Short mmCIF file of the C-alpha atoms (twelve columns), coordinates in Angstrom:
data_MODEL
# 
_entry.id   MODEL 
# 
loop_
_atom_site.group_PDB 
_atom_site.id 
_atom_site.type_symbol 
_atom_site.label_atom_id 
_atom_site.label_alt_id 
_atom_site.label_comp_id 
_atom_site.label_asym_id 
_atom_site.label_seq_id 
_atom_site.Cartn_x 
_atom_site.Cartn_y 
_atom_site.Cartn_z 
_atom_site.pdbx_PDB_model_num 
ATOM 1  C CA . UNK A 1  110.397 84.919 104.311 1 
ATOM 2  C CA . UNK A 2  106.838 84.069 105.328 1 
ATOM 3  C CA . UNK A 3  105.404 82.532 108.467 1 
ATOM 4  C CA . UNK A 4  102.977 79.633 108.521 1 
ATOM 5  C CA . UNK A 5  99.798  80.348 106.570 1 
ATOM 6  C CA . UNK A 6  96.494  80.403 108.463 1 
ATOM 7  C CA . UNK A 7  93.106  80.147 106.778 1 
ATOM 8  C CA . UNK A 8  90.403  82.378 108.248 1 
ATOM 9  C CA . UNK A 9  86.813  82.819 107.077 1 
ATOM 10 C CA . UNK A 10 85.230  86.283 107.277 1 
ATOM 11 C CA . UNK A 11 81.720  86.998 105.950 1 
ATOM 12 C CA . UNK A 12 81.705  83.625 104.169 1 
ATOM 13 C CA . UNK A 13 84.933  84.364 102.270 1 
ATOM 14 C CA . UNK A 14 88.188  82.535 102.967 1 
ATOM 15 C CA . UNK A 15 91.478  84.378 103.447 1 
ATOM 16 C CA . UNK A 16 95.002  83.082 103.832 1 
ATOM 17 C CA . UNK A 17 96.837  85.102 106.473 1 
ATOM 18 C CA . UNK A 18 100.610 85.191 106.913 1 
ATOM 19 C CA . UNK A 19 103.341 87.387 108.340 1 
ATOM 20 C CA . UNK A 20 106.215 88.467 106.130 1 
ATOM 21 C CA . UNK A 21 109.400 88.935 108.135 1 
ATOM 22 C CA . UNK A 22 111.214 90.845 105.383 1 
ATOM 23 C CA . UNK A 23 108.370 93.343 104.870 1 
ATOM 24 C CA . UNK A 24 107.675 93.339 108.654 1 
ATOM 25 C CA . UNK A 25 103.936 93.030 108.479 1 
ATOM 26 C CA . UNK A 26 100.900 90.787 108.425 1 
ATOM 27 C CA . UNK A 27 99.098  90.223 105.126 1 
ATOM 28 C CA . UNK A 28 95.908  88.553 103.908 1 
ATOM 29 C CA . UNK A 29 95.291  86.978 100.509 1 
ATOM 30 C CA . UNK A 30 91.952  86.132 98.926  1 
ATOM 31 C CA . UNK A 31 91.469  82.961 96.922  1 
ATOM 32 C CA . UNK A 32 91.508  85.206 93.822  1 
ATOM 33 C CA . UNK A 33 95.093  86.236 94.622  1 
ATOM 34 C CA . UNK A 34 94.456  89.763 95.923  1 
ATOM 35 C CA . UNK A 35 96.929  90.557 98.725  1 
ATOM 36 C CA . UNK A 36 96.502  93.430 101.185 1 
ATOM 37 C CA . UNK A 37 98.443  94.486 104.258 1 
ATOM 38 C CA . UNK A 38 96.621  94.080 107.568 1 
ATOM 39 C CA . UNK A 39 99.420  95.493 109.687 1 
ATOM 40 C CA . UNK A 40 102.730 97.106 108.722 1 
ATOM 41 C CA . UNK A 41 105.551 97.686 111.163 1 
ATOM 42 C CA . UNK A 42 104.270 94.922 113.412 1 
ATOM 43 C CA . UNK A 43 102.592 91.550 113.476 1 
ATOM 44 C CA . UNK A 44 99.119  90.458 114.570 1 
ATOM 45 C CA . UNK A 45 98.281  86.879 115.447 1 
ATOM 46 C CA . UNK A 46 95.105  86.821 117.534 1 
ATOM 47 C CA . UNK A 47 92.216  85.457 115.424 1 
ATOM 48 C CA . UNK A 48 89.773  88.154 116.572 1 
ATOM 49 C CA . UNK A 49 92.228  90.920 115.695 1 
ATOM 50 C CA . UNK A 50 92.929  89.376 112.291 1 
ATOM 51 C CA . UNK A 51 89.191  89.176 111.529 1 
ATOM 52 C CA . UNK A 52 88.712  92.833 112.508 1 
ATOM 53 C CA . UNK A 53 91.632  93.882 110.312 1 
ATOM 54 C CA . UNK A 54 90.288  91.895 107.336 1 
ATOM 55 C CA . UNK A 55 86.856  93.503 107.730 1 
ATOM 56 C CA . UNK A 56 88.476  96.932 107.836 1 
ATOM 57 C CA . UNK A 57 90.834  96.435 104.876 1 
ATOM 58 C CA . UNK A 58 88.757  94.308 102.480 1 
ATOM 59 C CA . UNK A 59 85.187  95.340 103.323 1 
ATOM 60 C CA . UNK A 60 85.641  98.875 104.653 1 
ATOM 61 C CA . UNK A 61 83.873  98.071 107.922 1 
ATOM 62 C CA . UNK A 62 85.034  99.506 111.223 1 
# 
């Protein structure tokens, strides 16, 4: 079961961000269909925190 999907742009690339209540985490999906976990065991919802997590997970930036 997924939450509402938010669209966030990071470094000119769009991501769809959602929380999955069954997997208990927050995930991001690229327009190409690649899905990665931003947070497991908890949820993040603040836009600044989501952008930082996307930079860390997809681009390897800290």
